[in-house]
C-alpha positions as CSV (number, residue, x, y, z in Angstrom):
1,M,221.9,226.8,113.4
2,S,221.4,225.0,116.7
3,D,220.6,221.4,117.1
4,S,216.8,221.2,117.3
5,T,217.0,219.1,120.5
6,E,218.8,221.8,122.4
7,W,216.0,224.5,122.6
8,S,212.3,225.0,122.9
9,F,210.0,228.0,123.3
10,P,208.5,228.7,126.7
11,E,205.0,227.4,127.0
12,K,203.4,230.9,126.9
13,Q,205.0,231.6,123.5
14,R,203.7,228.5,121.8
15,P,200.4,228.2,120.0
16,D,197.6,227.1,122.3
17,P,195.8,224.2,120.4
18,S,192.6,224.7,122.4
19,A,192.4,228.4,121.1
20,L,193.1,227.7,117.4
21,R,190.7,227.4,114.5
22,F,192.9,224.8,112.8
23,D,194.4,221.4,113.7
24,L,197.9,222.2,114.9
25,T,199.0,218.6,114.9
26,A,198.2,218.2,111.2
27,A,199.8,221.5,110.3
28,L,203.0,220.5,112.2
29,D,203.0,217.1,110.4
30,A,203.4,219.1,107.1
31,V,206.6,220.8,108.4
32,V,209.7,218.7,107.8
33,A,213.4,219.1,108.5
34,I,215.8,219.5,105.5
35,R,219.5,218.7,105.4
36,A,221.4,219.4,102.2
37,E,225.0,218.5,101.3
38,I,226.8,220.7,98.8
39,P,230.2,220.0,97.2
40,E,233.1,222.3,98.1
41,S,233.5,223.1,94.4
42,A,230.0,224.6,94.2
43,F,229.6,228.3,93.3
44,T,227.7,229.0,96.5
45,A,229.8,226.9,98.9
46,G,231.9,229.8,100.1
47,M,229.0,232.0,101.0
48,L,226.4,229.5,102.1
49,G,228.4,226.6,103.3
50,T,228.4,222.9,102.3
51,D,226.2,221.5,105.0
52,R,222.9,223.3,105.2
53,G,219.9,222.7,107.4
54,G,216.5,224.1,107.9
55,N,212.8,223.4,107.4
56,G,210.5,222.6,104.5
57,I,206.7,222.4,104.0
58,V,204.8,219.7,102.3
59,I,202.5,221.5,99.8
60,Q,201.6,218.7,97.5
61,D,201.9,214.9,97.7
62,G,205.7,214.4,97.5
63,V,206.5,218.1,96.9
64,V,208.2,220.1,99.6
65,L,208.5,223.9,99.5
66,T,211.5,225.5,101.2
67,I,213.8,228.6,100.9
68,G,216.0,228.1,98.0
69,Y,219.4,228.9,99.5
70,L,219.1,225.7,101.5
71,I,219.2,223.4,98.5
72,T,220.9,225.3,95.6
73,E,223.7,223.1,94.1
74,A,222.8,220.3,96.5
75,T,224.1,216.8,95.6
76,H,222.2,215.1,98.5
77,I,219.1,216.1,100.3
78,W,217.5,214.4,103.3
79,I,213.9,215.0,104.5
80,T,213.0,214.1,108.1
81,T,209.3,214.0,109.0
82,Q,207.7,214.8,112.3
83,R,207.5,211.1,113.0
84,G,211.3,210.7,112.5
85,V,211.0,209.0,109.0
86,V,214.0,210.0,106.8
87,V,213.5,210.2,103.1
88,P,215.9,211.3,100.3
89,G,215.0,214.2,98.2
90,Y,215.7,215.7,94.8
91,P,216.1,219.5,94.2
92,L,213.3,220.3,91.7
93,A,213.9,224.0,91.5
94,Y,215.4,227.2,92.9
95,D,213.8,230.3,91.7
96,Q,216.2,233.3,92.0
97,A,213.6,236.0,91.7
98,T,211.4,234.8,94.6
99,G,213.9,232.8,96.6
100,F,211.7,229.7,96.7
101,G,213.0,226.2,96.4
102,L,211.2,223.0,95.7
103,I,212.2,219.4,96.6
104,R,210.7,216.1,95.3
105,A,210.5,213.5,98.0
106,L,211.9,210.2,96.8
107,G,209.8,208.2,99.3
108,P,206.4,208.6,101.2
109,L,206.2,211.4,103.7
110,A,202.8,210.4,105.2
111,A,201.9,214.1,105.7
112,T,198.8,216.0,104.7
113,P,199.9,219.0,102.5
114,L,199.5,222.4,104.2
115,A,196.8,224.5,102.6
116,R,198.0,227.7,101.1
117,G,196.3,231.1,101.9
118,R,196.7,234.5,100.4
119,S,199.4,236.7,101.8
120,A,197.7,239.7,100.1
121,D,194.9,239.3,102.7
122,C,197.1,239.6,105.8
123,R,197.5,243.0,107.6
124,R,200.0,244.5,110.0
125,G,199.1,243.5,113.5
126,D,197.5,240.1,112.5
127,R,198.1,237.2,114.8
128,V,200.2,234.6,112.9
129,F,202.2,231.5,113.7
130,L,205.7,230.3,112.7
131,L,206.0,226.6,112.6
132,G,209.3,224.8,112.6
133,H,210.2,221.1,112.5
134,G,210.2,219.6,116.0
135,G,206.6,219.9,117.1
136,R,204.7,222.5,119.2
137,S,207.8,223.3,121.3
138,H,209.3,224.7,118.0
139,S,206.2,226.7,117.1
140,L,205.8,230.3,117.9
141,A,202.7,232.6,118.3
142,A,203.8,235.8,116.6
143,T,202.6,239.1,115.2
144,L,202.8,240.4,111.6
145,A,204.8,243.5,112.4
146,D,205.1,244.8,108.8
147,K,204.6,244.2,105.1
148,R,207.2,246.0,103.0
149,E,209.6,246.0,100.1
150,F,212.8,244.3,100.8
151,A,216.0,244.6,98.9
152,G,219.0,242.3,99.5
153,Y,222.6,243.0,98.5
154,W,222.8,239.7,96.6
155,E,220.6,241.3,93.8
156,Y,217.3,240.3,95.4
157,L,214.1,242.3,95.7
158,I,210.6,241.5,96.6
159,D,207.5,243.5,97.3
160,D,205.4,243.0,100.5
161,A,207.9,240.9,102.4
162,L,206.3,239.6,105.6
163,I,208.0,240.7,108.8
164,T,207.1,238.9,112.1
165,T,208.0,239.3,115.7
166,P,209.3,237.9,118.0
167,A,212.0,236.0,116.1
168,H,212.0,232.3,115.5
169,P,215.6,230.9,115.9
170,E,215.2,228.2,113.2
171,W,213.7,230.5,110.5
172,S,215.1,229.0,107.3
173,G,212.1,227.4,105.5
174,S,209.8,227.7,108.4
175,A,206.0,227.9,107.7
176,L,204.3,231.2,108.4
177,V,200.5,230.5,108.8
178,N,197.4,232.5,109.5
179,E,194.7,231.9,112.1
180,D,193.1,229.4,109.8
181,G,196.3,227.4,109.5
182,Q,196.9,228.4,105.9
183,L,200.4,229.0,104.6
184,L,201.2,232.7,104.2
185,G,204.9,232.6,103.6
186,V,208.2,230.8,103.9
187,G,210.9,231.9,106.4
188,S,214.0,233.4,104.8
189,L,216.0,235.8,107.1
190,L,216.6,237.2,110.5
191,V,216.0,241.0,110.5
192,Q,216.0,243.9,112.8
193,E,212.6,245.6,113.1
194,A,211.5,248.8,114.8
195,V,208.6,248.0,117.2
196,E,207.2,250.6,119.5
197,G,210.4,252.7,119.3
198,R,212.6,249.7,120.0
199,S,214.8,247.7,117.7
200,V,213.9,244.0,118.0
201,Q,214.8,240.9,116.0
202,G,212.2,239.4,113.7
203,N,211.8,237.2,110.7
204,L,211.4,237.9,107.1
205,S,209.2,235.5,105.2
206,V,208.7,235.4,101.4
207,P,205.0,235.8,100.6
208,I,203.2,232.7,99.3
209,D,201.4,234.7,96.6
210,L,204.7,234.8,94.7
211,L,204.6,231.1,94.3
212,E,201.2,230.6,92.7
213,P,201.9,232.0,89.2
214,I,205.1,229.9,88.8
215,L,204.4,226.7,90.8
216,D,203.3,224.5,87.9
217,D,206.3,225.5,85.7
218,L,208.8,225.0,88.6
219,I,207.5,221.5,89.2
220,A,207.4,220.6,85.5
221,T,210.6,222.2,84.3
222,G,212.6,223.5,87.2
223,R,212.2,227.1,85.9
224,S,209.6,229.7,86.5
225,G,208.8,230.2,82.8
226,L,209.9,233.9,83.0
227,L,213.0,235.4,81.5
228,S,216.0,235.3,83.8
229,R,217.1,238.7,85.3
230,P,220.5,240.0,84.4
231,W,223.0,239.1,87.2
232,M,226.0,241.5,87.8
233,G,227.9,239.8,90.7
234,L,227.8,243.1,92.5
235,Y,227.0,243.3,96.2
236,A,225.7,246.8,97.1
237,G,224.2,248.5,100.1
238,E,223.0,251.9,101.2
239,S,225.1,254.1,103.5
240,Q,224.4,257.7,104.4
241,G,222.3,258.3,101.3
242,Q,224.8,256.7,99.0
243,L,224.9,253.3,97.2
244,V,228.1,251.6,98.0
245,V,229.7,248.5,96.5
246,G,230.4,246.1,99.4
247,G,232.1,243.6,97.2
248,V,232.0,241.8,93.8
249,S,231.9,238.1,92.9
250,P,235.3,237.0,91.7
251,G,235.3,236.5,88.0
252,G,231.7,237.8,87.7
253,P,230.5,240.6,85.4
254,A,231.2,243.4,87.8
255,D,234.6,242.1,88.5
256,K,235.5,241.7,84.9
257,A,234.2,245.3,84.1
258,G,236.5,246.8,86.8
259,V,234.0,247.5,89.6
260,R,235.7,247.5,92.9
261,E,234.8,247.4,96.6
262,S,233.9,250.9,98.0
263,D,232.9,252.3,94.6
264,L,229.8,254.4,94.7
265,V,227.1,253.6,92.2
266,L,225.7,256.9,90.8
267,E,223.8,256.0,87.6
268,V,222.3,253.1,85.6
269,A,222.2,253.9,81.9
270,G,222.6,257.6,82.7
271,K,219.8,257.7,85.3
272,R,220.6,258.6,88.9
273,V,220.0,255.9,91.6
274,T,220.4,256.3,95.4
275,T,218.7,253.2,96.9
276,L,219.4,249.5,96.4
277,S,215.8,248.9,95.3
278,A,215.9,251.7,92.7
279,F,219.3,250.4,91.4
280,L,218.0,246.8,91.0
281,R,214.8,247.9,89.3
282,A,216.7,250.2,86.9
283,V,219.1,247.3,85.9
284,W,216.2,244.8,85.4
285,R,214.3,247.3,83.2
286,L,217.1,247.2,80.7
287,G,216.4,243.6,79.7
288,P,216.9,239.9,80.6
289,A,220.1,238.1,81.4
290,G,222.8,238.9,78.8
291,T,221.9,242.6,78.6
292,R,224.8,245.0,78.9
293,I,224.5,247.2,81.9
294,P,226.0,250.7,81.7
295,L,227.0,252.1,85.2
296,T,228.4,255.4,86.3
297,L,230.6,255.0,89.4
298,A,232.6,257.3,91.7
299,R,236.0,256.2,93.1
300,E,238.2,258.4,95.2
301,G,236.6,261.5,93.7
302,D,236.8,260.3,90.1
303,V,233.8,259.5,88.0
304,R,234.1,256.3,86.0
305,R,231.8,254.7,83.4
306,V,231.8,250.9,82.9
307,E,229.6,248.4,81.1
308,L,228.8,245.0,82.5
309,A,228.1,242.0,80.4
310,S,225.4,240.5,82.6
311,V,224.7,236.7,82.8
312,D,222.1,234.3,84.0
313,R,223.2,233.4,87.5
314,N,221.7,229.9,87.0
315,S,224.3,229.2,84.4
316,L,227.0,229.4,87.2
317,L,225.3,227.0,89.5
318,R,225.8,223.3,89.7
319,G,222.8,221.5,88.3
320,P,221.0,218.7,90.2
321,S,221.8,215.1,89.6
322,L,219.7,212.1,90.5
323,H,221.7,209.3,92.1
């Protein structure tokens, strides 16, 4: 991502404080910058890098909410406030199912926590705001373009993902708020969205309603309290009505079972699947991590049946350590 000092939104794209129902300055104080260092030996280092940066949101005294891929396997985390105060942080949790990450600040942040709203109450066409660290010049007046299911090739699926336009360039961990300044979601991805017959860039945010049932457990134990989903190490996508394997994680369950890039996924436990979301739901219905996953594949015209010994993905990740 770009250095936050090198860009700013044009004035007309920024929220107008005089027209808002909430205190923009106070809301912006709750948005912090996150910088995480990850060792080269970490499981996610090759895909996500070893030096990660983005945003976080103060949601309780000393607790910062962000998007989990920024902090997974981090050995060092630094939190920078709106006033330039730098505080070390400790990775409390990364929830694979939602994608949320939590950080414990190891020093005072002097920021009022941002109030949380209900993402279930927002509707397509609503005026919303994306707040990034760096003040009003890094804040964007936006529109909720869509609420829809989103499936990610890395074995990720959420209902009612929030899609906003125009795009915020520093989306990772940014705060999506409503017209009352309440937190609706946390920025996760840059996506292409169809708007009025055009393909435009937007942002996908994870809805805040997914956090409420698991927040206390995440803070107390680092886990959601729910059974871990079976992880296959299989990266699949949809192409021309078919479900195609784009790759497998080296040494992962799919790799060990003989799944290969360009295989077509036809069935899960004998039931036909044609979309990524249907595939993931079918796998997760079979049971928690450790469940054996029967797949029917097609490779160069031949039909093959394999059985994956799924694992808990968290078991592969480097755990946090407090220095």
